[in-house]
N, CA, C and O atoms as a GROMACS GRO file, in nm:
protein
  348
    1MET      N    1  10.157   9.870   3.390
    1MET     CA    2  10.292   9.867   3.431
    1MET      C    3  10.349   9.719   3.424
    1MET      O    4  10.280   9.623   3.461
    2SER      N    5  10.465   9.706   3.380
    2SER     CA    6  10.525   9.573   3.374
    2SER      C    7  10.605   9.543   3.498
    2SER      O    8  10.645   9.633   3.571
    3LEU      N    9  10.630   9.411   3.521
    3LEU     CA   10  10.706   9.367   3.626
    3LEU      C   11  10.853   9.378   3.606
    3LEU      O   12  10.902   9.361   3.495
    4CYS      N   13  10.921   9.406   3.709
    4CYS     CA   14  11.075   9.405   3.703
    4CYS      C   15  11.130   9.261   3.716
    4CYS      O   16  11.060   9.172   3.765
    5GLU      N   17  11.250   9.241   3.673
    5GLU     CA   18  11.307   9.116   3.668
    5GLU      C   19  11.315   9.043   3.821
    5GLU      O   20  11.318   8.921   3.835
    6HIS      N   21  11.316   9.135   3.925
    6HIS     CA   22  11.321   9.089   4.068
    6HIS      C   23  11.179   9.022   4.103
    6HIS      O   24  11.170   8.919   4.170
    7LEU      N   25  11.076   9.086   4.055
    7LEU     CA   26  10.927   9.036   4.079
    7LEU      C   27  10.914   8.907   3.997
    7LEU      O   28  10.867   8.805   4.047
    8ILE      N   29  10.952   8.914   3.882
    8ILE     CA   30  10.920   8.791   3.793
    8ILE      C   31  10.996   8.682   3.847
    8ILE      O   32  10.942   8.572   3.835
    9ASP      N   33  11.119   8.683   3.909
    9ASP     CA   34  11.200   8.573   3.975
    9ASP      C   35  11.118   8.510   4.095
    9ASP      O   36  11.148   8.398   4.138
   10ILE      N   37  11.025   8.576   4.143
   10ILE     CA   38  10.956   8.524   4.262
   10ILE      C   39  10.856   8.407   4.222
   10ILE      O   40  10.748   8.436   4.168
   11ASP      N   41  10.888   8.289   4.247
   11ASP     CA   42  10.801   8.165   4.223
   11ASP      C   43  10.699   8.143   4.324
   11ASP      O   44  10.585   8.110   4.292
   12ASN      N   45  10.739   8.159   4.451
   12ASN     CA   46  10.657   8.128   4.571
   12ASN      C   47  10.668   8.240   4.669
   12ASN      O   48  10.778   8.278   4.708
   13VAL      N   49  10.551   8.295   4.711
   13VAL     CA   50  10.573   8.407   4.803
   13VAL      C   51  10.592   8.348   4.949
   13VAL      O   52  10.513   8.267   4.998
   14THR      N   53  10.708   8.398   5.015
   14THR     CA   54  10.732   8.358   5.155
   14THR      C   55  10.643   8.454   5.254
   14THR      O   56  10.650   8.577   5.252
   15LEU      N   57  10.562   8.381   5.339
   15LEU     CA   58  10.482   8.462   5.418
   15LEU      C   59  10.547   8.470   5.562
   15LEU      O   60  10.640   8.396   5.592
   16SER      N   61  10.497   8.558   5.646
   16SER     CA   62  10.540   8.572   5.781
   16SER      C   63  10.500   8.447   5.875
   16SER      O   64  10.387   8.403   5.856
   17HIS      N   65  10.561   8.400   5.951
   17HIS     CA   66  10.547   8.294   6.053
   17HIS      C   67  10.552   8.334   6.185
   17HIS      O   68  10.504   8.264   6.274
   18THR      N   69  10.619   8.467   6.211
   18THR     CA   70  10.635   8.507   6.341
   18THR      C   71  10.522   8.605   6.386
   18THR      O   72  10.481   8.604   6.502
   19HIS      N   73  10.475   8.689   6.294
   19HIS     CA   74  10.377   8.804   6.322
   19HIS      C   75  10.448   8.900   6.423
   19HIS      O   76  10.377   8.956   6.506
   20VAL      N   77  10.577   8.924   6.422
   20VAL     CA   78  10.649   9.018   6.498
   20VAL      C   79  10.766   9.065   6.415
   20VAL      O   80  10.827   8.990   6.339
   21CYS      N   81  10.792   9.188   6.434
   21CYS     CA   82  10.914   9.249   6.377
   21CYS      C   83  11.026   9.193   6.461
   21CYS      O   84  11.034   9.218   6.581
   22GLU      N   85  11.120   9.110   6.392
   22GLU     CA   86  11.228   9.040   6.459
   22GLU      C   87  11.325   9.134   6.527
   22GLU      O   88  11.384   9.098   6.629
   23GLU      N   89  11.344   9.247   6.476
   23GLU     CA   90  11.446   9.354   6.531
   23GLU      C   91  11.369   9.439   6.647
   23GLU      O   92  11.427   9.468   6.751
   24CYS      N   93  11.244   9.476   6.623
   24CYS     CA   94  11.168   9.552   6.721
   24CYS      C   95  11.154   9.468   6.852
   24CYS      O   96  11.158   9.519   6.964
   25ALA      N   97  11.137   9.326   6.826
   25ALA     CA   98  11.123   9.240   6.956
   25ALA      C   99  11.245   9.240   7.038
   25ALA      O  100  11.242   9.230   7.161
   26LYS      N  101  11.350   9.252   6.971
   26LYS     CA  102  11.472   9.249   7.051
   26LYS      C  103  11.498   9.373   7.149
   26LYS      O  104  11.564   9.363   7.252
   27THR      N  105  11.442   9.484   7.107
   27THR     CA  106  11.446   9.611   7.181
   27THR      C  107  11.321   9.657   7.252
   27THR      O  108  11.312   9.763   7.314
   28ASN      N  109  11.225   9.564   7.237
   28ASN     CA  110  11.103   9.605   7.290
   28ASN      C  111  11.026   9.728   7.230
   28ASN      O  112  10.955   9.804   7.296
   29SER      N  113  11.050   9.738   7.101
   29SER     CA  114  11.002   9.859   7.021
   29SER      C  115  10.876   9.821   6.953
   29SER      O  116  10.850   9.701   6.941
   30ARG      N  117  10.798   9.909   6.910
   30ARG     CA  118  10.674   9.891   6.843
   30ARG      C  119  10.685   9.905   6.697
   30ARG      O  120  10.776   9.967   6.641
   31TRP      N  121  10.585   9.842   6.636
   31TRP     CA  122  10.578   9.844   6.494
   31TRP      C  123  10.434   9.874   6.444
   31TRP      O  124  10.337   9.857   6.518
   32VAL      N  125  10.422   9.918   6.317
   32VAL     CA  126  10.288   9.946   6.257
   32VAL      C  127  10.235   9.811   6.176
   32VAL      O  128  10.138   9.743   6.209
   33HIS      N  129  10.321   9.788   6.063
   33HIS     CA  130  10.296   9.676   5.977
   33HIS      C  131  10.424   9.595   5.960
   33HIS      O  132  10.535   9.641   5.985
   34LEU      N  133  10.401   9.467   5.915
   34LEU     CA  134  10.510   9.381   5.891
   34LEU      C  135  10.526   9.358   5.743
   34LEU      O  136  10.430   9.357   5.666
   35ARG      N  137  10.655   9.338   5.707
   35ARG     CA  138  10.696   9.307   5.575
   35ARG      C  139  10.788   9.166   5.576
   35ARG      O  140  10.854   9.136   5.676
   36VAL      N  141  10.787   9.095   5.474
   36VAL     CA  142  10.865   8.980   5.462
   36VAL      C  143  10.963   8.980   5.343
   36VAL      O  144  10.922   8.986   5.227
   37CYS      N  145  11.097   8.974   5.377
   37CYS     CA  146  11.191   8.962   5.274
   37CYS      C  147  11.173   8.834   5.190
   37CYS      O  148  11.161   8.724   5.244
   38GLN      N  149  11.171   8.850   5.064
   38GLN     CA  150  11.152   8.739   4.977
   38GLN      C  151  11.291   8.673   4.939
   38GLN      O  152  11.290   8.573   4.868
   39THR      N  153  11.399   8.720   4.981
   39THR     CA  154  11.530   8.653   4.959
   39THR      C  155  11.564   8.571   5.073
   39THR      O  156  11.615   8.461   5.051
   40CYS      N  157  11.540   8.615   5.209
   40CYS     CA  158  11.592   8.549   5.317
   40CYS      C  159  11.484   8.516   5.419
   40CYS      O  160  11.512   8.447   5.516
   41GLY      N  161  11.346   8.570   5.397
   41GLY     CA  162  11.247   8.524   5.487
   41GLY      C  163  11.229   8.612   5.618
   41GLY      O  164  11.129   8.595   5.688
   42VAL      N  165  11.316   8.697   5.649
   42VAL     CA  166  11.306   8.778   5.774
   42VAL      C  167  11.188   8.854   5.777
   42VAL      O  168  11.148   8.905   5.672
   43THR      N  169  11.119   8.870   5.896
   43THR     CA  170  11.000   8.954   5.898
   43THR      C  171  11.032   9.073   5.980
   43THR      O  172  11.063   9.063   6.099
   44LEU      N  173  11.024   9.197   5.910
   44LEU     CA  174  11.065   9.328   5.981
   44LEU      C  175  10.944   9.425   5.960
   44LEU      O  176  10.848   9.400   5.887
   45CYS      N  177  10.961   9.543   6.034
   45CYS     CA  178  10.868   9.637   6.026
   45CYS      C  179  10.870   9.735   5.908
   45CYS      O  180  10.978   9.755   5.852
   46CYS      N  181  10.760   9.798   5.865
   46CYS     CA  182  10.740   9.884   5.759
   46CYS      C  183  10.801  10.038   5.783
   46CYS      O  184  10.852  10.072   5.890
   47ASP      N  185  10.790  10.114   5.682
   47ASP     CA  186  10.841  10.253   5.687
   47ASP      C  187  10.749  10.341   5.773
   47ASP      O  188  10.795  10.445   5.822
   48ASP      N  189  10.616  10.302   5.796
   48ASP     CA  190  10.534  10.375   5.890
   48ASP      C  191  10.579  10.339   6.038
   48ASP      O  192  10.535  10.407   6.131
   49SER      N  193  10.655  10.247   6.059
   49SER     CA  194  10.700  10.218   6.193
   49SER      C  195  10.826  10.308   6.222
   49SER      O  196  10.898  10.353   6.133
   50PRO      N  197  10.843  10.330   6.356
   50PRO     CA  198  10.951  10.426   6.386
   50PRO      C  199  11.103  10.383   6.346
   50PRO      O  200  11.190  10.465   6.317
   51ASN      N  201  11.121  10.246   6.350
   51ASN     CA  202  11.254  10.205   6.322
   51ASN      C  203  11.278  10.162   6.171
   51ASN      O  204  11.393  10.139   6.134
   52LYS      N  205  11.177  10.153   6.087
   52LYS     CA  206  11.185  10.113   5.943
   52LYS      C  207  11.270  10.014   5.918
   52LYS      O  208  11.351  10.026   5.827
   53HIS      N  209  11.266   9.896   5.998
   53HIS     CA  210  11.379   9.784   5.977
   53HIS      C  211  11.378   9.723   5.850
   53HIS      O  212  11.487   9.681   5.811
   54MET      N  213  11.273   9.708   5.769
   54MET     CA  214  11.272   9.641   5.636
   54MET      C  215  11.362   9.720   5.543
   54MET      O  216  11.447   9.659   5.479
   55THR      N  217  11.349   9.851   5.532
   55THR     CA  218  11.420   9.941   5.449
   55THR      C  219  11.566   9.936   5.487
   55THR      O  220  11.655   9.933   5.402
   56GLN      N  221  11.590   9.934   5.623
   56GLN     CA  222  11.729   9.920   5.660
   56GLN      C  223  11.796   9.789   5.617
   56GLN      O  224  11.915   9.785   5.586
   57HIS      N  225  11.714   9.681   5.615
   57HIS     CA  226  11.751   9.548   5.578
   57HIS      C  227  11.790   9.558   5.432
   57HIS      O  228  11.898   9.520   5.386
   58PHE      N  229  11.689   9.615   5.362
   58PHE     CA  230  11.728   9.634   5.199
   58PHE      C  231  11.857   9.701   5.177
   58PHE      O  232  11.939   9.660   5.095
   59HIS      N  233  11.876   9.813   5.258
   59HIS     CA  234  12.008   9.899   5.226
   59HIS      C  235  12.127   9.816   5.266
   59HIS      O  236  12.226   9.820   5.193
   60ALA      N  237  12.128   9.735   5.382
   60ALA     CA  238  12.224   9.648   5.441
   60ALA      C  239  12.264   9.530   5.345
   60ALA      O  240  12.380   9.493   5.329
   61THR      N  241  12.142   9.469   5.279
   61THR     CA  242  12.179   9.335   5.223
   61THR      C  243  12.151   9.356   5.056
   61THR      O  244  12.208   9.283   4.975
   62GLY      N  245  12.077   9.443   5.023
   62GLY     CA  246  12.053   9.442   4.879
   62GLY      C  247  11.938   9.354   4.848
   62GLY      O  248  11.909   9.344   4.728
   63HIS      N  249  11.870   9.292   4.931
   63HIS     CA  250  11.750   9.207   4.908
   63HIS      C  251  11.640   9.276   4.853
   63HIS      O  252  11.573   9.338   4.935
   64PRO      N  253  11.604   9.281   4.730
   64PRO     CA  254  11.507   9.379   4.668
   64PRO      C  255  11.365   9.361   4.690
   64PRO      O  256  11.296   9.462   4.694
   65VAL      N  257  11.310   9.244   4.704
   65VAL     CA  258  11.158   9.222   4.708
   65VAL      C  259  11.122   9.183   4.845
   65VAL      O  260  11.185   9.101   4.911
   66ILE      N  261  11.006   9.254   4.888
   66ILE     CA  262  10.927   9.220   4.996
   66ILE      C  263  10.787   9.197   4.986
   66ILE      O  264  10.730   9.252   4.892
   67ALA      N  265  10.716   9.121   5.069
   67ALA     CA  266  10.588   9.096   5.068
   67ALA      C  267  10.516   9.157   5.191
   67ALA      O  268  10.583   9.171   5.294
   68SER      N  269  10.392   9.194   5.190
   68SER     CA  270  10.324   9.239   5.311
   68SER      C  271  10.313   9.112   5.397
   68SER      O  272  10.283   9.002   5.351
   69GLY      N  273  10.340   9.141   5.528
   69GLY     CA  274  10.326   9.036   5.632
   69GLY      C  275  10.189   9.052   5.712
   69GLY      O  276  10.171   9.003   5.823
   70GLU      N  277  10.090   9.128   5.636
   70GLU     CA  278   9.966   9.150   5.715
   70GLU      C  279   9.862   9.053   5.655
   70GLU      O  280   9.859   9.027   5.535
   71PRO      N  281   9.780   9.004   5.743
   71PRO     CA  282   9.689   8.909   5.707
   71PRO      C  283   9.578   8.978   5.598
   71PRO      O  284   9.532   9.090   5.620
   72GLY      N  285   9.546   8.912   5.494
   72GLY     CA  286   9.453   8.960   5.410
   72GLY      C  287   9.537   9.036   5.286
   72GLY      O  288   9.486   9.047   5.174
   73GLU      N  289   9.649   9.079   5.312
   73GLU     CA  290   9.717   9.164   5.212
   73GLU      C  291   9.797   9.074   5.128
   73GLU      O  292   9.865   8.991   5.187
   74ARG      N  293   9.800   9.079   4.986
   74ARG     CA  294   9.873   8.996   4.891
   74ARG      C  295   9.936   9.086   4.795
   74ARG      O  296   9.884   9.105   4.685
   75TRP      N  297  10.044   9.142   4.828
   75TRP     CA  298  10.126   9.229   4.740
   75TRP      C  299  10.272   9.214   4.764
   75TRP      O  300  10.322   9.170   4.867
   76LEU      N  301  10.338   9.256   4.651
   76LEU     CA  302  10.495   9.246   4.657
   76LEU      C  303  10.549   9.400   4.618
   76LEU      O  304  10.485   9.474   4.543
   77TRP      N  305  10.662   9.432   4.672
   77TRP     CA  306  10.716   9.548   4.636
   77TRP      C  307  10.865   9.526   4.609
   77TRP      O  308  10.930   9.452   4.683
   78CYS      N  309  10.924   9.593   4.495
   78CYS     CA  310  11.063   9.574   4.469
   78CYS      C  311  11.130   9.715   4.496
   78CYS      O  312  11.114   9.812   4.422
   79TYR      N  313  11.201   9.714   4.602
   79TYR     CA  314  11.290   9.835   4.647
   79TYR      C  315  11.376   9.886   4.521
   79TYR      O  316  11.380  10.004   4.488
   80LYS      N  317  11.434   9.798   4.466
   80LYS     CA  318  11.545   9.841   4.355
   80LYS      C  319  11.479   9.909   4.253
   80LYS      O  320  11.523  10.018   4.216
   81ASP      N  321  11.368   9.856   4.195
   81ASP     CA  322  11.302   9.920   4.078
   81ASP      C  323  11.169   9.995   4.116
   81ASP      O  324  11.100  10.050   4.030
   82GLU      N  325  11.140   9.992   4.243
   82GLU     CA  326  11.016  10.071   4.286
   82GLU      C  327  10.906  10.026   4.209
   82GLU      O  328  10.845  10.107   4.139
   83VAL      N  329  10.871   9.898   4.216
   83VAL     CA  330  10.752   9.837   4.142
   83VAL      C  331  10.668   9.759   4.233
   83VAL      O  332  10.721   9.683   4.314
   84PHE      N  333  10.542   9.773   4.226
   84PHE     CA  334  10.443   9.717   4.323
   84PHE      C  335  10.358   9.616   4.234
   84PHE      O  336  10.332   9.641   4.116
   85THR      N  337  10.318   9.504   4.296
   85THR     CA  338  10.222   9.424   4.220
   85THR      C  339  10.132   9.348   4.322
   85THR      O  340  10.175   9.325   4.435
   86GLU      N  341  10.030   9.316   4.290
   86GLU     CA  342   9.940   9.228   4.376
   86GLU      C  343   9.953   9.087   4.319
   86GLU      O  344   9.986   9.068   4.202
   87TYR      N  345   9.926   8.984   4.409
   87TYR     CA  346   9.944   8.851   4.355
   87TYR      C  347   9.807   8.778   4.405
   87TYR      O  348   9.787   8.660   4.377
   0.00000   0.00000   0.00000
């Protein structure tokens, strides 16, 4: 599978520095896994989490690419083109 233009545009992967979902922390909610927006750097929860904050962020902003915020995981996902790649 080839990479989409959004993934090709990623030169440096932004990693999570907070290790918490920034939105869940505001409401004392729980999360399962963390994702990092590669456009603005926000760290939010995954779709297995009750609030699905990263998907909400994509729909609100259009920021297409996320990286895993989990230690040891090295992958990117493009919401817009539904393309996955490891790095």
